[in-house]
C-alpha positions as CSV (number, residue, x, y, z in Angstrom):
1,M,0.0,0.0,0.0
2,A,1.1,3.5,-0.6
3,L,3.0,5.1,2.2
4,R,1.3,8.2,3.7
5,Q,0.9,9.8,7.1
6,V,-2.2,8.4,8.8
7,S,-3.4,8.5,12.4
8,K,-3.1,5.4,14.6
9,K,-6.9,5.0,14.7
10,R,-7.2,5.0,10.9
11,K,-4.2,2.7,10.6
12,F,-5.8,0.1,12.8
13,V,-9.0,0.3,10.9
14,A,-7.2,0.0,7.6
15,D,-5.3,-3.0,8.8
16,G,-8.5,-4.7,10.0
17,I,-10.2,-4.1,6.6
18,F,-7.1,-5.4,4.8
19,Y,-7.1,-8.6,6.9
20,S,-10.9,-9.1,6.5
21,E,-10.8,-8.7,2.7
22,L,-7.8,-11.1,2.4
23,N,-9.5,-13.7,4.6
24,S,-12.8,-13.4,2.6
25,L,-10.8,-13.8,-0.7
26,F,-9.0,-16.9,0.4
27,Q,-12.1,-18.4,1.9
28,R,-13.8,-18.2,-1.5
29,E,-10.7,-19.2,-3.6
30,L,-9.1,-21.9,-1.4
31,A,-12.1,-23.6,0.3
32,E,-11.4,-26.9,-1.4
33,E,-7.7,-26.8,-0.4
34,G,-8.6,-26.8,3.3
35,Y,-8.0,-23.1,3.9
36,S,-7.4,-22.6,7.7
37,G,-6.5,-18.9,8.1
38,V,-4.1,-16.2,7.1
39,E,-1.3,-14.3,8.9
40,V,0.1,-11.0,7.8
41,R,3.7,-10.0,8.7
42,V,4.8,-6.5,7.8
43,T,8.6,-5.7,7.5
44,P,10.2,-2.4,6.4
45,T,11.0,-3.8,2.9
46,R,8.0,-6.0,2.1
47,T,4.7,-7.6,3.3
48,E,4.6,-11.3,3.9
49,I,1.2,-13.1,3.7
50,I,1.2,-16.7,5.1
51,I,-1.7,-18.9,4.0
52,R,-2.4,-21.8,6.3
53,A,-4.1,-24.8,4.6
54,T,-4.3,-28.6,4.9
55,R,-3.4,-29.2,1.2
56,T,-0.5,-26.8,0.5
57,K,0.4,-28.5,-2.8
58,N,-2.9,-27.4,-4.3
59,V,-2.5,-23.9,-3.0
60,L,0.9,-23.6,-4.7
61,G,-0.4,-25.0,-8.0
62,D,1.5,-26.5,-10.9
63,K,5.1,-25.0,-10.7
64,G,3.8,-22.3,-8.3
65,R,1.4,-20.9,-10.9
66,R,-1.6,-20.5,-8.5
67,I,0.3,-18.7,-5.7
68,R,1.7,-16.3,-8.3
69,E,-1.8,-15.6,-9.6
70,L,-3.0,-14.9,-6.0
71,T,0.0,-12.6,-5.4
72,S,-0.9,-10.6,-8.6
73,V,-4.5,-10.3,-7.5
74,V,-3.5,-9.1,-4.0
75,S,-0.9,-6.6,-5.2
76,K,-3.3,-5.0,-7.8
77,R,-6.2,-4.8,-5.3
78,F,-4.2,-3.2,-2.5
79,N,-1.8,-1.1,-4.7
80,F,1.4,-2.8,-3.6
81,R,4.5,-2.0,-5.6
82,E,6.0,-4.8,-7.6
83,G,8.1,-7.1,-5.4
84,T,6.9,-5.7,-2.1
85,V,4.3,-8.5,-1.3
86,E,5.1,-12.2,-1.0
87,L,2.6,-15.0,-0.5
88,Y,3.6,-18.3,1.3
89,A,1.7,-21.5,2.0
90,E,2.1,-23.2,5.4
91,R,0.7,-26.6,6.2
92,V,-1.6,-27.0,9.2
93,A,0.3,-29.2,11.7
94,N,-2.8,-30.9,13.2
95,R,-6.0,-30.3,11.2
96,G,-8.0,-32.2,13.9
97,L,-7.4,-29.2,16.2
98,C,-8.2,-26.5,13.6
99,A,-11.9,-25.4,13.8
100,I,-11.8,-23.8,10.3
101,A,-10.6,-27.0,8.7
102,Q,-13.2,-29.1,10.4
103,A,-16.0,-26.6,9.6
104,E,-15.0,-26.7,5.9
105,S,-14.9,-30.5,6.1
106,L,-18.4,-30.7,7.6
107,R,-19.6,-28.2,4.9
108,Y,-18.4,-30.4,2.1
109,K,-19.9,-33.5,3.7
110,L,-23.3,-31.8,3.9
111,L,-23.1,-30.5,0.3
112,G,-22.3,-34.1,-0.7
113,G,-25.7,-35.3,0.7
114,L,-24.4,-37.1,3.8
115,A,-26.9,-37.2,6.7
116,V,-26.5,-34.5,9.3
117,R,-26.1,-36.8,12.3
118,R,-23.6,-39.0,10.6
119,A,-21.5,-36.1,9.3
120,C,-21.4,-34.4,12.7
121,Y,-20.6,-37.5,14.7
122,G,-17.8,-38.2,12.2
123,V,-16.3,-34.7,12.7
124,V,-16.7,-35.0,16.5
125,R,-14.9,-38.4,16.6
126,F,-12.1,-37.1,14.4
127,I,-11.6,-34.0,16.7
128,M,-11.5,-36.1,19.9
129,E,-9.1,-38.6,18.3
130,S,-6.7,-35.6,17.7
131,N,-6.3,-35.2,21.5
132,A,-8.7,-32.3,21.9
133,K,-10.0,-31.7,25.4
134,G,-13.6,-31.2,24.1
135,C,-15.6,-30.1,21.1
136,E,-19.1,-28.8,20.1
137,V,-20.7,-28.9,16.7
138,I,-24.0,-26.9,16.1
139,V,-26.0,-27.2,12.9
140,S,-29.1,-25.1,12.5
141,G,-31.6,-24.6,9.7
142,K,-34.1,-26.7,7.7
143,L,-32.5,-30.0,8.5
144,R,-35.3,-32.4,7.5
145,A,-38.7,-30.8,7.6
146,Q,-39.7,-27.3,6.6
147,R,-39.5,-26.2,10.2
148,A,-36.0,-24.9,11.0
149,K,-34.3,-26.4,14.1
150,S,-30.9,-26.6,15.7
151,M,-28.9,-29.7,16.6
152,K,-25.9,-29.8,19.0
153,F,-23.3,-32.5,19.2
154,R,-20.9,-32.4,22.2
155,D,-18.1,-34.4,23.6
156,G,-15.4,-33.9,26.2
157,Y,-14.8,-30.7,28.3
158,M,-15.8,-27.3,27.1
159,I,-15.6,-23.9,28.9
160,K,-18.0,-21.1,28.0
161,S,-16.9,-18.0,29.9
162,G,-13.9,-15.9,30.9
163,Q,-10.5,-15.2,29.4
164,P,-9.6,-18.9,28.9
165,T,-12.4,-19.1,26.2
166,K,-10.3,-16.8,24.1
167,D,-7.1,-18.7,24.8
168,F,-8.3,-22.3,24.6
169,V,-11.4,-22.4,22.4
170,D,-11.0,-22.3,18.6
171,T,-14.3,-21.4,16.8
172,A,-15.3,-21.3,13.2
173,V,-18.7,-20.6,11.5
174,R,-19.6,-21.6,7.9
175,H,-22.8,-21.5,5.8
176,V,-24.0,-24.4,3.7
177,F,-26.1,-23.4,0.6
178,L,-28.5,-26.3,0.0
179,R,-31.5,-26.6,-2.3
180,Q,-34.0,-26.3,0.6
181,G,-32.2,-23.4,2.3
182,I,-29.1,-22.3,4.1
183,L,-27.7,-24.3,7.0
184,G,-25.4,-22.7,9.6
185,V,-22.5,-24.7,10.9
186,K,-20.5,-23.8,14.0
187,V,-17.5,-25.8,15.3
188,A,-15.8,-25.1,18.6
189,I,-12.7,-27.0,19.8
190,M,-11.2,-26.9,23.3
191,L,-7.5,-27.1,22.7
192,P,-5.2,-29.0,25.1
193,W,-2.5,-27.2,27.1
194,D,0.9,-27.5,25.5
195,P,4.0,-25.9,27.1
196,S,5.7,-25.7,23.7
197,G,2.8,-23.8,22.2
198,K,2.5,-26.0,19.1
199,T,-0.9,-27.8,19.5
200,G,-2.3,-25.4,22.2
201,P,-1.7,-22.4,24.3
202,K,1.4,-22.2,26.5
203,K,-0.4,-20.7,29.4
204,G,-2.4,-23.1,31.6
205,Q,-6.0,-22.6,32.8
206,P,-6.2,-20.4,35.9
207,D,-8.7,-22.6,37.7
208,I,-6.5,-25.7,37.6
209,V,-4.3,-25.7,40.7
210,K,-1.3,-27.9,41.0
211,I,-0.4,-29.0,44.5
212,V,3.3,-29.6,44.9
213,E,4.2,-32.4,47.4
214,P,6.4,-31.1,50.3
215,K,10.0,-32.3,50.4
216,E,11.0,-34.9,52.9
217,E,12.8,-33.5,55.9
218,E,16.4,-34.6,56.3
219,T,17.2,-36.1,59.8
220,F,20.7,-35.8,61.2
221,S,22.1,-38.4,63.5
222,P,25.1,-37.7,65.9
223,S,27.3,-39.9,63.8
224,S,26.6,-37.9,60.7
225,V,27.9,-34.6,62.3
226,P,31.6,-34.1,61.3
227,A,34.1,-34.3,64.1
228,I,36.2,-31.2,65.1
229,P,39.8,-31.8,64.0
230,P,42.4,-31.7,66.9
231,G,44.0,-28.3,67.6
232,V,40.9,-26.4,66.3
233,R,38.9,-24.5,68.9
234,P,35.2,-24.4,68.2
235,I,33.5,-20.9,67.9
236,N,30.9,-21.8,70.6
237,P,32.5,-24.5,72.8
238,P,30.1,-26.7,74.7
239,V,29.7,-25.9,78.4
240,N,30.8,-28.6,80.9
241,P,28.9,-27.9,84.2
242,A,31.6,-29.7,86.4
243,T,34.6,-27.7,85.1
244,D,33.1,-24.5,83.7
245,A,30.9,-23.5,86.6
246,P,30.5,-19.8,87.0
247,A,32.5,-18.1,89.9
248,H,30.5,-16.8,92.9
């Protein structure tokens, strides 16, 4: 984007719009490739856009053709100078713990005509087999009859309030356009605690208290006390009542 003096408020708004438009573009273009989110890194010389997906080979295309096309579209839409924007594809480490990937998977199952219950239970089982602490899948709309209703599928442990919901719960919402109407799909995954920060947040839950066992007290026997070597006078010599009686 062209460099010009803008206030901090306008800059944050512009960055938010830029991210939202990018995310919307990649959701439409890379839905079949298992698009799972985008990350923007701005350096003084160029802007790096990292696309996370489950099938990175399809994102790159034949000899990198598709990623070059996406780079051209982004640079023309946002007025980047040539060579100042780079697009990279990053593979999702564990797609079973990615809510966006699972919501897209469920969407394609429903579009393919699979029964709602069977599709949702398959997604829930796959998430829980990926070592998630818990998950919740909600499908709402005209599922069978003309009357719309909502179905919930839950498993494991799920928190609903407080700061840990922002740290531990990954959520995604998708819309499925069927002949009888639109279905709404919401997937929420409770991530496990991971000290390395790869599969889950580094910070633990504040309500989980770990009690440390006290150390065993060491007992000293008279034989274990080192003897005073000959010729060395102790700092506080022991008092002998027979010989060291106080003078009257």
